[in-house]
DSSP file (Angstrom, degrees, kcal/mol; ACC not computed):
  #  RESIDUE AA STRUCTURE BP1 BP2  ACC     N-H-->O    O-->H-N    N-H-->O    O-->H-N    TCO  KAPPA ALPHA  PHI   PSI    X-CA   Y-CA   Z-CA
    1    1 A M     >        0   0    0      0, 0.0     4,-1.8     0, 0.0     5,-0.1   0.000 360.0 360.0 360.0 -39.3   12.3  -28.7  -37.0
    2    2 A T  H  >  +     0   0    0      2,-0.2     4,-2.8     1,-0.2     5,-0.2   0.843 360.0  56.4 -71.4 -29.2   14.3  -30.8  -39.4
    3    3 A K  H  > S+     0   0    0      2,-0.2     4,-2.1     1,-0.2    -1,-0.2   0.887 108.5  47.2 -68.6 -37.1   17.0  -28.1  -39.7
    4    4 A T  H  > S+     0   0    0      2,-0.2     4,-2.2     1,-0.2    -2,-0.2   0.889 112.1  50.9 -65.0 -39.6   17.4  -28.2  -35.9
    5    5 A K  H  X S+     0   0    0     -4,-1.8     4,-2.7     2,-0.2     5,-0.2   0.925 109.3  49.8 -66.3 -44.8   17.6  -32.0  -36.0
    6    6 A N  H  X S+     0   0    0     -4,-2.8     4,-2.5     1,-0.2     5,-0.2   0.917 111.1  50.3 -63.9 -41.0   20.3  -32.0  -38.8
    7    7 A T  H  X S+     0   0    0     -4,-2.1     4,-2.6    -5,-0.2    -1,-0.2   0.919 111.3  48.3 -63.8 -39.8   22.4  -29.5  -36.8
    8    8 A L  H  X S+     0   0    0     -4,-2.2     4,-2.5     2,-0.2    -2,-0.2   0.913 109.7  50.4 -66.5 -40.5   22.1  -31.7  -33.7
    9    9 A I  H  X S+     0   0    0     -4,-2.7     4,-2.4     2,-0.2    -1,-0.2   0.876 111.8  51.0 -64.8 -36.5   23.0  -34.8  -35.6
   10   10 A L  H  X S+     0   0    0     -4,-2.5     4,-2.3    -5,-0.2    -2,-0.2   0.958 111.3  46.3 -63.0 -47.3   26.1  -32.8  -37.0
   11   11 A V  H  X S+     0   0    0     -4,-2.6     4,-2.6     1,-0.2     5,-0.3   0.928 112.4  50.2 -58.8 -47.5   27.2  -31.7  -33.6
   12   12 A F  H  X S+     0   0    0     -4,-2.5     4,-2.7     1,-0.2    -1,-0.2   0.903 111.2  48.4 -58.8 -44.9   26.7  -35.2  -32.2
   13   13 A L  H  X S+     0   0    0     -4,-2.4     4,-2.1     2,-0.2    -1,-0.2   0.875 113.5  46.7 -70.0 -36.1   28.8  -36.8  -35.1
   14   14 A V  H  X S+     0   0    0     -4,-2.3     4,-2.2     2,-0.2    -2,-0.2   0.961 114.6  45.8 -67.4 -48.8   31.7  -34.3  -34.7
   15   15 A L  H  X S+     0   0    0     -4,-2.6     4,-2.4     1,-0.2     5,-0.3   0.916 113.2  50.9 -65.0 -41.4   31.8  -34.6  -30.9
   16   16 A A  H  X S+     0   0    0     -4,-2.7     4,-2.4    -5,-0.3    -1,-0.2   0.919 108.7  53.1 -61.8 -39.9   31.6  -38.4  -31.2
   17   17 A A  H  X S+     0   0    0     -4,-2.1     4,-2.1     1,-0.2    -1,-0.2   0.921 110.3  46.2 -60.0 -45.5   34.5  -38.3  -33.7
   18   18 A I  H  X S+     0   0    0     -4,-2.2     4,-1.7     1,-0.2    -2,-0.2   0.835 114.0  47.0 -67.2 -34.5   36.7  -36.2  -31.3
   19   19 A V  H  X S+     0   0    0     -4,-2.4     4,-1.8     2,-0.2    -1,-0.2   0.879 114.0  47.7 -75.9 -36.8   36.0  -38.4  -28.3
   20   20 A L  H  X S+     0   0    0     -4,-2.4     4,-3.0    -5,-0.3     5,-0.2   0.871 109.7  52.9 -70.0 -32.8   36.6  -41.6  -30.3
   21   21 A A  H  X S+     0   0    0     -4,-2.1     4,-2.5     2,-0.2    -2,-0.2   0.903 110.6  49.6 -69.5 -39.7   39.9  -40.0  -31.7
   22   22 A A  H  X S+     0   0    0     -4,-1.7     4,-1.8     2,-0.2    -2,-0.2   0.883 113.5  45.3 -61.1 -40.1   40.9  -39.4  -28.1
   23   23 A L  H  X S+     0   0    0     -4,-1.8     4,-1.6     2,-0.2    -2,-0.2   0.943 116.1  43.3 -68.3 -55.3   40.1  -42.9  -27.1
   24   24 A V  H  X S+     0   0    0     -4,-3.0     4,-2.9     1,-0.2    -2,-0.2   0.915 112.0  56.3 -63.4 -44.7   41.8  -44.6  -30.1
   25   25 A G  H  X S+     0   0    0     -4,-2.5     4,-0.6     1,-0.2    -1,-0.2   0.905 108.5  46.3 -55.5 -47.8   44.8  -42.2  -29.7
   26   26 A Q  H  < S+     0   0    0     -4,-1.8     3,-0.3    -5,-0.2     4,-0.3   0.856 114.4  48.7 -64.6 -31.4   45.4  -43.3  -26.0
   27   27 A L  H  < S+     0   0    0     -4,-1.6     3,-0.5     1,-0.2    -2,-0.2   0.903 117.4  38.8 -74.5 -43.8   45.0  -46.9  -27.0
   28   28 A T  H  < S+     0   0    0     -4,-2.9     3,-0.5     1,-0.2     6,-0.2   0.334  87.1  94.3 -90.1   6.7   47.5  -46.8  -30.0
   29   29 A S  S  < S+     0   0    0     -4,-0.6    -1,-0.2    -3,-0.3    -2,-0.1   0.798  88.2  47.8 -73.0 -23.2   50.0  -44.5  -28.4
   30   30 A G  S    S+     0   0    0     -3,-0.5     2,-0.5    -4,-0.3    -1,-0.2   0.636  91.9  92.6 -88.4 -14.2   52.1  -47.5  -27.3
   31   31 A V     >  -     0   0    0     -3,-0.5     4,-0.7     1,-0.2     3,-0.4  -0.713  66.9-150.3 -86.0 125.5   51.9  -49.3  -30.7
   32   32 A E  T >4 S+     0   0    0     -2,-0.5     3,-0.8     1,-0.2     4,-0.3   0.906  92.7  46.1 -55.6 -50.4   55.0  -48.4  -32.9
   33   33 A F  T 34 S+     0   0    0      1,-0.2    -1,-0.2     2,-0.1     3,-0.2   0.642 117.2  46.3 -74.9 -16.3   53.5  -48.7  -36.3
   34   34 A L  T >4 S+     0   0    0     -3,-0.4     3,-2.2    -6,-0.2     4,-0.4   0.445  81.6  99.8 -99.9  -7.1   50.4  -46.7  -35.2
   35   35 A K  G X<  +     0   0    0     -3,-0.8     3,-2.4    -4,-0.7     4,-0.4   0.836  69.9  68.1 -52.8 -40.0   52.3  -43.9  -33.4
   36   36 A W  G >  S+     0   0    0     -4,-0.3     3,-1.0     1,-0.3    31,-0.3   0.724  87.5  69.0 -62.1 -20.4   51.9  -41.5  -36.5
   37   37 A L  G <  S+     0   0    0     -3,-2.2    31,-2.1     1,-0.2    32,-0.3   0.771  99.7  47.7 -67.7 -25.6   48.2  -41.4  -35.7
   38   38 A T  G <  S+     0   0    0     -3,-2.4    -1,-0.2    -4,-0.4    -2,-0.2   0.456  82.3 117.9 -94.3   2.7   48.9  -39.4  -32.5
   39   39 A W    <   +     0   0    0     -3,-1.0    28,-1.9    -4,-0.4     2,-0.3  -0.511  41.1 131.0 -75.3 137.1   51.3  -37.0  -34.1
   40   40 A G  E     -A   66   0A   0     26,-0.2     2,-0.3    -2,-0.2    26,-0.2  -0.970  46.0-114.3-170.0-179.0   49.9  -33.4  -33.9
   41   41 A E  E     -A   65   0A   0     24,-1.7    24,-2.8    -2,-0.3     2,-0.4  -0.865  23.3-121.1-127.9 156.5   50.4  -29.8  -32.9
   42   42 A S  E     -A   64   0A   0     -2,-0.3     2,-0.4    22,-0.2    22,-0.3  -0.858  24.8-167.1 -96.2 134.3   49.0  -27.4  -30.3
   43   43 A I  E     +A   63   0A   0     20,-3.9    20,-2.5    -2,-0.4     2,-0.3  -0.973  38.3  66.3-121.0 135.6   47.2  -24.3  -31.3
   44   44 A G  E     -A   62   0A   0     -2,-0.4     2,-0.3    18,-0.2    18,-0.2  -0.959  65.8 -87.3 155.7-173.2   46.4  -21.4  -29.0
   45   45 A F  E     -A   61   0A   0     16,-2.1    16,-1.8    -2,-0.3     3,-0.1  -0.935  33.4-115.5-133.0 158.7   47.6  -18.7  -26.9
   46   46 A D  E     -     0   0A   0     -2,-0.3    13,-0.1     1,-0.2    15,-0.1  -0.158  62.0 -44.4 -83.6-176.0   48.7  -18.4  -23.2
   47   47 A T  E     -     0   0A   0     13,-0.1     2,-0.5    11,-0.1    13,-0.2  -0.169  49.5-165.8 -56.8 128.3   47.0  -16.5  -20.5
   48   48 A V  E     -A   59   0A   0     11,-2.8    11,-2.0    -3,-0.1     2,-0.4  -0.971  11.1-154.3-114.2 121.8   45.9  -13.0  -21.3
   49   49 A N  E     -A   58   0A   0     -2,-0.5     2,-0.4     9,-0.2     9,-0.2  -0.802  10.6-170.4-107.7 139.1   45.0  -10.8  -18.3
   50   50 A L  E     -A   57   0A   0      7,-3.1     7,-3.0    -2,-0.4     2,-0.6  -0.971   6.6-165.8-123.9 113.5   42.6   -7.9  -18.4
   51   51 A N  E     +A   56   0A   0     -2,-0.4     5,-0.2     5,-0.2    -2,-0.0  -0.895  14.3 173.6-107.7 116.4   42.5   -5.9  -15.1
   52   52 A L        -     0   0    0      3,-2.8     2,-2.2    -2,-0.6     4,-0.1  -0.013  51.0-112.2-109.2  25.7   39.7   -3.5  -14.9
   53   53 A S  S    S+     0   0    0      1,-0.2     3,-0.1     2,-0.1    -2,-0.0  -0.307 114.6  39.0  76.3 -52.5   40.3   -2.3  -11.2
   54   54 A I  S    S+     0   0    0     -2,-2.2     2,-0.4     1,-0.2    -1,-0.2   0.845 124.4  32.1 -98.1 -37.4   37.1   -4.0  -10.0
   55   55 A I        -     0   0    0     -3,-0.1    -3,-2.8     2,-0.0     2,-0.6  -0.952  63.4-158.3-125.9 134.8   37.3   -7.2  -12.0
   56   56 A Q  E     -A   51   0A   0     -2,-0.4     2,-0.4    -5,-0.2    -5,-0.2  -0.959  12.9-168.6-113.5 123.5   40.3   -9.2  -13.3
   57   57 A L  E     -A   50   0A   0     -7,-3.0    -7,-3.1    -2,-0.6     2,-0.4  -0.851   6.8-164.6-112.5 143.1   39.8  -11.4  -16.2
   58   58 A S  E     -A   49   0A   0     -2,-0.4     2,-0.4    -9,-0.2    -9,-0.2  -0.996   8.1-168.1-123.4 130.5   42.2  -14.1  -17.6
   59   59 A F  E     +A   48   0A   0    -11,-2.0   -11,-2.8    -2,-0.4     2,-0.3  -0.972  11.6 165.0-117.7 137.6   41.7  -15.6  -20.9
   60   60 A S  E     -     0   0A   0     -2,-0.4     2,-0.4   -13,-0.2   -14,-0.2  -0.998  10.3-175.6-146.8 144.5   43.5  -18.7  -22.4
   61   61 A F  E     +A   45   0A   0    -16,-1.8   -16,-2.1    -2,-0.3     2,-0.3  -0.981  10.4 160.0-141.2 132.9   43.0  -21.0  -25.3
   62   62 A K  E     +A   44   0A   0     -2,-0.4     2,-0.4   -18,-0.2   -18,-0.2  -0.976   7.2 177.5-149.5 137.4   44.8  -24.1  -26.3
   63   63 A M  E     -A   43   0A   0    -20,-2.5   -20,-3.9    -2,-0.3     2,-0.5  -0.997  15.5-148.5-140.9 139.7   43.7  -26.9  -28.6
   64   64 A Q  E     -A   42   0A   0     -2,-0.4     2,-0.5   -22,-0.3   -22,-0.2  -0.932  12.2-168.5-115.1 128.2   45.6  -29.9  -29.8
   65   65 A V  E     -A   41   0A   0    -24,-2.8   -24,-1.7    -2,-0.5     2,-0.3  -0.927   6.0-178.8-121.6 131.8   45.0  -31.4  -33.0
   66   66 A N  E  >  -A   40   0A   0     -2,-0.5     4,-2.0   -26,-0.2     3,-0.4  -0.765  39.9-103.9-126.2 173.3   46.2  -34.8  -34.2
   67   67 A V  H  > S+     0   0    0    -28,-1.9     4,-2.3   -31,-0.3     5,-0.2   0.900 117.7  50.7 -62.2 -42.0   46.1  -36.8  -37.4
   68   68 A L  H  > S+     0   0    0    -31,-2.1     4,-1.9     1,-0.2    -1,-0.2   0.831 107.8  54.6 -72.0 -27.4   43.5  -39.3  -36.1
   69   69 A Q  H  > S+     0   0    0     -3,-0.4     4,-2.4   -32,-0.3     5,-0.3   0.948 109.0  48.1 -70.4 -49.8   41.2  -36.4  -35.0
   70   70 A V  H  X S+     0   0    0     -4,-2.0     4,-1.7     1,-0.2    -2,-0.2   0.891 113.3  48.4 -60.1 -39.8   41.4  -34.9  -38.6
   71   71 A L  H  X S+     0   0    0     -4,-2.3     4,-2.0    -5,-0.2    -1,-0.2   0.877 113.8  44.5 -67.7 -37.2   40.6  -38.3  -40.1
   72   72 A L  H  X S+     0   0    0     -4,-1.9     4,-2.7     2,-0.2    -2,-0.2   0.823 112.2  51.0 -79.7 -30.6   37.6  -39.1  -37.9
   73   73 A I  H  X S+     0   0    0     -4,-2.4     4,-2.4     2,-0.2    -1,-0.2   0.885 110.6  50.3 -72.7 -34.8   36.1  -35.6  -38.2
   74   74 A A  H  X S+     0   0    0     -4,-1.7     4,-2.3    -5,-0.3    -2,-0.2   0.942 113.3  46.5 -66.2 -41.2   36.4  -35.9  -42.0
   75   75 A A  H  X S+     0   0    0     -4,-2.0     4,-2.2     1,-0.2     5,-0.2   0.940 110.9  52.8 -60.2 -43.9   34.7  -39.4  -41.7
   76   76 A A  H  X S+     0   0    0     -4,-2.7     4,-2.4     1,-0.2    -1,-0.2   0.903 109.9  47.6 -52.7 -48.5   32.1  -37.8  -39.4
   77   77 A L  H  X S+     0   0    0     -4,-2.4     4,-2.5     1,-0.2    -1,-0.2   0.873 111.4  49.5 -64.0 -38.9   31.3  -35.1  -42.0
   78   78 A L  H  X S+     0   0    0     -4,-2.3     4,-1.2     2,-0.2    -1,-0.2   0.858 111.6  49.7 -75.7 -29.5   31.1  -37.6  -44.9
   79   79 A L  H  X S+     0   0    0     -4,-2.2     4,-2.5     2,-0.2    -2,-0.2   0.828 109.5  52.3 -69.1 -35.1   28.7  -39.8  -42.8
   80   80 A Y  H  X S+     0   0    0     -4,-2.4     4,-2.8    -5,-0.2    -2,-0.2   0.922 110.3  47.1 -62.8 -44.4   26.6  -36.6  -42.0
   81   81 A K  H  < S+     0   0    0     -4,-2.5    -1,-0.2     1,-0.2    -2,-0.2   0.833 112.7  49.8 -72.2 -24.2   26.4  -35.8  -45.8
   82   82 A K  H  < S+     0   0    0     -4,-1.2    -2,-0.2    -5,-0.2    -1,-0.2   0.918 114.6  45.0 -74.2 -45.4   25.4  -39.4  -46.5
   83   83 A I  H  <        0   0    0     -4,-2.5    -2,-0.2     1,-0.2    -3,-0.2   0.891 360.0 360.0 -55.9 -46.8   22.7  -39.3  -43.7
   84   84 A K     <        0   0    0     -4,-2.8    -1,-0.2    -5,-0.2    -2,-0.2   0.522 360.0 360.0 -71.1 360.0   21.4  -36.0  -44.7
C-alpha cells in the first residue's frame, strides 16, 4: 500500500510542477528579465501514417521543454525525496 501511495505522490508532484511551470511561464513571458525562464526546445516527430487497408493510423508526438519546467521538476523530485 505504501509503495502505491509513494508512486501517486511522485506523479502528483511532477504533474503539479509541470502545470505550475506552464502557469508561471505564461505570466512571466512579458517580463523582460524573466524571459529566459521560458526558453526551450521542442522534441518529437511529425505525423507518421500506417495504412493497413482496413484501418489507417496516424501517430504524432511533440513535447516542448523549457528551463522553468526543468527547474520545477527537479524541485518536485527533491521535495519527494524529502517527503519519502
